[in-house]
C-alpha angles and dihedrals in degrees: 000000000000110000137183121249089252089062090064096042112182097339116129114263129198126210108235105166144010112207111206094188131045092230089057093048093051092048092051090049088058092048094050095042092049089051090054095243124146114223141161128226124205128182111228141146132263135178117253141169131071104228101015105038114204140168113255137181124241144163112258114205120208131183133184114274095245090055095048098099095044090047092052091050091051092048094048091049086055090050095254118140110220120220115275117267092249090061094051112116142164120253 
């Protein structure tokens, strides 16, 4: 279920996905909520584009560290590709 940052307090969080479109973000919210997972979403910017690089806005999905593996399994089952391990960070 979508939670606020205050819900998680100081617990370590892991970035699992960056949604580049609202439709994609809303669909992933349904997947995670239906799986009974708690997650946080933060709007932030990322750099995109191959030839013409630009700063874009996306929805960054975070889960608690102990739920990371389960979240990845749920996302992959729903055909979502989680962020690469080298992009994982704490919020």
